PLY file of the C-alpha trace (Angstrom):
ply
format ascii 1.0
element vertex 317
property float x
property float y
property float z
element edge 316
property int vertex1
property int vertex2
end_header
0.00 0.00 0.00
2.80 2.42 0.95
4.74 1.56 -2.24
1.64 2.20 -4.37
1.05 5.53 -2.63
4.69 6.54 -3.11
4.47 5.63 -6.79
1.31 7.73 -7.21
2.98 10.70 -5.53
5.99 10.38 -7.87
3.70 10.23 -10.92
1.78 13.29 -9.68
4.98 15.27 -9.08
6.33 14.32 -12.53
3.06 15.31 -14.16
3.12 18.69 -12.42
6.72 19.27 -13.50
5.82 18.46 -17.10
2.81 20.78 -16.86
5.00 23.60 -15.55
7.50 23.09 -18.38
4.71 23.08 -20.97
3.15 26.19 -19.46
6.47 27.99 -19.38
7.08 27.03 -23.00
3.66 28.38 -23.98
4.00 31.64 -22.08
7.56 32.83 -22.75
8.74 34.66 -25.84
11.32 32.07 -26.88
11.03 30.88 -30.50
10.66 27.11 -30.88
10.74 25.19 -34.16
7.40 23.72 -35.21
6.59 21.09 -37.83
4.57 22.47 -40.74
0.89 21.64 -40.10
-1.20 19.86 -42.73
-3.74 22.70 -43.26
-6.24 20.40 -45.03
-8.82 23.16 -45.62
-6.38 25.68 -47.12
-7.23 26.54 -50.73
-4.33 27.66 -52.99
-4.92 31.10 -54.50
-2.58 30.53 -57.44
-1.04 34.00 -57.31
2.53 32.86 -57.94
5.64 32.73 -55.80
8.14 35.13 -54.23
11.15 36.35 -56.16
14.54 35.47 -54.65
12.95 33.36 -51.93
15.97 31.53 -50.40
14.13 29.11 -48.13
11.05 26.91 -47.94
8.07 27.78 -45.77
8.78 26.93 -42.14
6.82 27.30 -38.91
7.72 28.20 -35.35
5.96 28.73 -32.04
6.22 31.83 -29.86
4.07 32.80 -26.86
2.33 29.47 -27.43
1.11 30.54 -30.89
1.88 28.88 -34.25
3.48 31.19 -36.81
4.77 30.75 -40.36
7.49 32.46 -42.35
8.93 32.39 -45.87
5.43 31.90 -47.27
5.69 31.85 -51.05
2.28 30.34 -51.94
-0.82 32.17 -50.75
-3.86 30.26 -49.51
-7.35 30.95 -48.18
-8.83 28.89 -45.35
-12.62 29.10 -44.86
-14.19 28.99 -41.38
-17.89 28.58 -42.12
-20.72 28.88 -39.56
-22.64 25.78 -38.56
-25.73 25.04 -40.68
-28.63 27.25 -39.68
-26.41 29.85 -37.96
-25.03 31.73 -40.97
-26.21 35.32 -41.40
-24.61 35.88 -44.82
-21.88 38.31 -43.75
-18.29 37.47 -44.69
-14.90 38.66 -43.43
-11.39 38.18 -44.80
-8.99 37.87 -41.85
-5.39 39.02 -42.41
-2.92 38.05 -39.64
0.10 40.20 -38.87
3.85 39.72 -38.51
5.63 42.65 -40.14
5.18 41.02 -43.59
7.96 38.61 -42.57
5.96 36.06 -40.62
2.27 35.38 -39.95
0.70 34.87 -36.53
-1.80 32.39 -37.94
-3.12 31.09 -34.62
-3.55 34.24 -32.53
-4.54 36.60 -35.34
-5.95 34.17 -37.87
-7.62 30.89 -36.99
-8.81 31.95 -33.52
-10.37 35.16 -34.84
-11.95 33.37 -37.80
-13.48 30.73 -35.54
-14.87 33.43 -33.23
-16.49 35.09 -36.26
-17.91 31.78 -37.51
-19.38 31.17 -34.05
-21.28 34.46 -34.55
-22.68 33.30 -37.89
-20.13 35.12 -40.08
-18.29 33.26 -42.84
-14.61 33.97 -42.12
-11.63 33.36 -44.40
-8.03 33.40 -43.16
-5.73 34.90 -45.78
-2.26 33.37 -45.67
-0.51 35.90 -47.88
2.99 35.86 -49.31
5.82 37.31 -47.23
9.19 38.92 -47.69
12.07 36.42 -47.37
13.78 35.81 -44.03
16.98 33.85 -43.28
16.59 30.10 -43.57
18.15 29.34 -40.18
16.12 29.93 -37.03
19.02 31.84 -35.44
19.27 34.13 -38.45
15.54 34.69 -38.33
15.66 35.56 -34.60
18.31 38.19 -35.31
16.21 39.67 -38.11
13.18 39.78 -35.80
15.18 41.60 -33.13
16.29 44.18 -35.69
12.68 44.66 -36.84
11.40 45.26 -33.31
14.35 47.52 -32.45
13.60 49.69 -35.47
9.88 49.87 -34.62
10.25 50.60 -30.89
10.81 54.26 -29.95
13.71 55.10 -27.60
12.89 55.31 -23.89
13.63 59.04 -23.83
11.64 59.75 -26.99
8.57 61.97 -26.89
5.38 59.96 -27.07
3.55 62.64 -29.02
6.18 62.65 -31.76
5.33 60.45 -34.73
7.80 57.59 -35.26
10.12 57.84 -38.27
8.42 56.56 -41.41
9.50 52.99 -42.21
10.86 52.27 -45.69
7.95 52.03 -48.13
7.28 48.35 -48.89
6.24 46.96 -52.24
2.98 45.22 -51.30
2.03 44.18 -54.82
2.26 40.46 -53.94
0.16 40.90 -50.80
-2.43 43.01 -52.61
-2.69 40.40 -55.39
-3.27 37.73 -52.72
-6.01 39.80 -51.06
-7.67 40.47 -54.41
-7.53 36.77 -55.33
-9.11 35.89 -51.97
-11.88 38.45 -52.49
-12.54 37.19 -56.03
-12.66 33.56 -54.87
-15.21 34.37 -52.16
-17.39 36.28 -54.64
-17.15 33.42 -57.15
-18.09 30.80 -54.55
-20.52 33.00 -52.63
-23.52 30.76 -53.22
-21.61 27.65 -52.12
-20.35 29.36 -48.96
-23.59 31.21 -48.13
-22.09 34.67 -48.56
-24.03 37.85 -49.29
-21.61 39.76 -51.53
-23.09 43.09 -50.38
-21.85 42.42 -46.83
-18.18 41.52 -47.28
-15.50 43.04 -45.08
-11.87 42.63 -44.12
-10.10 42.88 -40.79
-6.39 42.67 -40.16
-3.93 42.78 -37.30
-0.72 44.84 -37.26
0.78 44.21 -40.74
-2.56 42.60 -41.62
-4.21 45.90 -40.67
-1.74 47.54 -43.04
-2.77 45.16 -45.81
-6.44 45.83 -45.05
-5.83 49.56 -45.38
-3.64 49.12 -48.47
-6.41 47.07 -50.12
-8.98 49.72 -49.24
-6.87 52.56 -50.63
-5.43 50.93 -53.75
-7.40 47.91 -54.96
-9.36 48.25 -58.19
-10.89 44.78 -57.59
-12.07 44.68 -53.99
-15.30 46.46 -53.04
-15.20 46.05 -49.28
-18.35 46.96 -47.36
-16.54 47.45 -44.03
-13.01 47.24 -42.67
-11.41 46.66 -39.27
-7.74 47.62 -38.92
-6.76 46.24 -35.49
-3.62 47.80 -33.93
-2.31 49.00 -37.29
-0.48 52.16 -38.33
-2.18 55.40 -37.29
-0.77 57.78 -39.89
-3.02 59.97 -42.08
-4.15 58.62 -45.46
-5.88 59.88 -48.58
-9.38 58.44 -48.29
-11.00 57.22 -51.53
-14.49 58.40 -52.42
-15.90 54.88 -52.07
-14.20 54.17 -48.72
-16.21 51.81 -46.49
-17.11 52.28 -42.80
-14.11 51.62 -40.55
-13.82 50.05 -37.07
-10.40 50.80 -35.61
-8.73 49.49 -32.44
-5.43 50.23 -30.70
-4.06 50.45 -27.13
-2.19 53.40 -25.63
0.76 51.16 -24.73
1.15 49.95 -28.33
4.38 51.19 -29.91
2.41 52.00 -33.10
0.12 54.49 -31.32
2.31 57.23 -29.82
-0.64 59.64 -29.48
-1.40 59.70 -33.21
-4.94 59.80 -34.67
-4.14 60.47 -38.33
-6.11 57.69 -39.99
-9.14 58.37 -37.76
-9.04 62.08 -38.61
-8.69 61.25 -42.32
-11.82 59.10 -42.29
-13.73 61.67 -40.23
-12.79 64.61 -42.46
-13.78 62.58 -45.54
-17.25 62.17 -44.03
-16.95 58.39 -43.83
-18.37 56.37 -40.90
-15.64 55.56 -38.38
-15.62 54.01 -34.91
-12.43 54.18 -32.88
-11.57 52.30 -29.67
-8.47 53.49 -27.81
-7.83 51.10 -24.94
-5.83 51.86 -21.82
-3.72 48.73 -22.18
-3.21 45.70 -24.34
0.17 46.32 -25.93
0.66 45.00 -29.43
-0.38 41.66 -30.89
-3.13 40.82 -28.40
-5.42 39.08 -30.91
-8.72 38.33 -29.23
-7.21 39.32 -25.89
-4.64 38.68 -23.16
-5.28 38.29 -19.42
-6.33 41.41 -17.48
-6.26 43.91 -20.35
-8.93 46.50 -21.12
-8.54 45.76 -24.85
-10.09 42.31 -24.36
-13.60 43.60 -25.12
-12.84 44.83 -28.63
-14.38 41.79 -30.34
-17.70 42.27 -28.52
-17.64 45.94 -29.56
-16.90 44.92 -33.16
-19.87 42.53 -33.24
-22.11 45.27 -31.80
-20.84 47.70 -34.43
-21.58 45.21 -37.23
-25.05 44.65 -35.81
-25.94 48.34 -35.41
-24.72 49.08 -38.95
-26.89 46.33 -40.42
-24.11 44.02 -41.60
-25.49 40.95 -39.80
-28.85 40.90 -41.60
-29.72 40.66 -45.28
-30.49 43.99 -46.88
-34.14 44.39 -47.97
-34.51 44.69 -51.68
-35.80 48.09 -52.85
-39.24 48.00 -54.55
0 1
1 2
2 3
3 4
4 5
5 6
6 7
7 8
8 9
9 10
10 11
11 12
12 13
13 14
14 15
15 16
16 17
17 18
18 19
19 20
20 21
21 22
22 23
23 24
24 25
25 26
26 27
27 28
28 29
29 30
30 31
31 32
32 33
33 34
34 35
35 36
36 37
37 38
38 39
39 40
40 41
41 42
42 43
43 44
44 45
45 46
46 47
47 48
48 49
49 50
50 51
51 52
52 53
53 54
54 55
55 56
56 57
57 58
58 59
59 60
60 61
61 62
62 63
63 64
64 65
65 66
66 67
67 68
68 69
69 70
70 71
71 72
72 73
73 74
74 75
75 76
76 77
77 78
78 79
79 80
80 81
81 82
82 83
83 84
84 85
85 86
86 87
87 88
88 89
89 90
90 91
91 92
92 93
93 94
94 95
95 96
96 97
97 98
98 99
99 100
100 101
101 102
102 103
103 104
104 105
105 106
106 107
107 108
108 109
109 110
110 111
111 112
112 113
113 114
114 115
115 116
116 117
117 118
118 119
119 120
120 121
121 122
122 123
123 124
124 125
125 126
126 127
127 128
128 129
129 130
130 131
131 132
132 133
133 134
134 135
135 136
136 137
137 138
138 139
139 140
140 141
141 142
142 143
143 144
144 145
145 146
146 147
147 148
148 149
149 150
150 151
151 152
152 153
153 154
154 155
155 156
156 157
157 158
158 159
159 160
160 161
161 162
162 163
163 164
164 165
165 166
166 167
167 168
168 169
169 170
170 171
171 172
172 173
173 174
174 175
175 176
176 177
177 178
178 179
179 180
180 181
181 182
182 183
183 184
184 185
185 186
186 187
187 188
188 189
189 190
190 191
191 192
192 193
193 194
194 195
195 196
196 197
197 198
198 199
199 200
200 201
201 202
202 203
203 204
204 205
205 206
206 207
207 208
208 209
209 210
210 211
211 212
212 213
213 214
214 215
215 216
216 217
217 218
218 219
219 220
220 221
221 222
222 223
223 224
224 225
225 226
226 227
227 228
228 229
229 230
230 231
231 232
232 233
233 234
234 235
235 236
236 237
237 238
238 239
239 240
240 241
241 242
242 243
243 244
244 245
245 246
246 247
247 248
248 249
249 250
250 251
251 252
252 253
253 254
254 255
255 256
256 257
257 258
258 259
259 260
260 261
261 262
262 263
263 264
264 265
265 266
266 267
267 268
268 269
269 270
270 271
271 272
272 273
273 274
274 275
275 276
276 277
277 278
278 279
279 280
280 281
281 282
282 283
283 284
284 285
285 286
286 287
287 288
288 289
289 290
290 291
291 292
292 293
293 294
294 295
295 296
296 297
297 298
298 299
299 300
300 301
301 302
302 303
303 304
304 305
305 306
306 307
307 308
308 309
309 310
310 311
311 312
312 313
313 314
314 315
315 316
């Protein structure tokens, strides 16, 4: 009896140690290699490859979230509502990662599933990225340089706009977004999508792609957009710009007291809703523990509802 009890105690202690290790792995910022997942529902968009791509697509895990880099073939993964729950609205979801990696779990699949649970057909856009070093160590160094360039110095003035980053050629990413939009329109009947209620939301770089698509696409006719913790600089608003739902936290390095994009939308007379949260940092996805920004998704759903995007539009007689 004593031996059996001792054995049980040892098993329990070992299990707790393993749990602690797993939890620590999930919660720290260390980058761990990850085998490429199968992605059985991903549909190739056929938009081509990436010039001078030195390495194959590889995945890693950070903060417990799966991420991919060196993506050279764009795909679209549908997250469709359960039968009887769909309301006809559709959203393209663009994850972020500085256009060098994609946070596909935190800012892609989880968000898309949350939308599908609300009756919205969601589609995760896995767009092409700029090349990064093949080795994980080389990639870590490039990530550190990216964050160092984006983070203002400790003695910098918060109300001073950050230096403008080098202008990126987003022609590949825009082509991927346009191909995704076209595919959804083409298969709208199959997927239960009302093409008059199609929007796009994006996170960080994905917010940048959402805005870039809104400002420059000749193909996409978005009915609403949601840039989530994206750049806040002023833009030239097109005449057909859709309503915008915008979210950022005061402790996000991209904020720095700037309201340019909000002011641009407002001055253009376009509907805009802006949520500035006390805390949340950058990259919070649907939310992190004990942050005021955690309610943004509820606010987004309410905004969609109030603006009539969750119900079919009545045909004019």
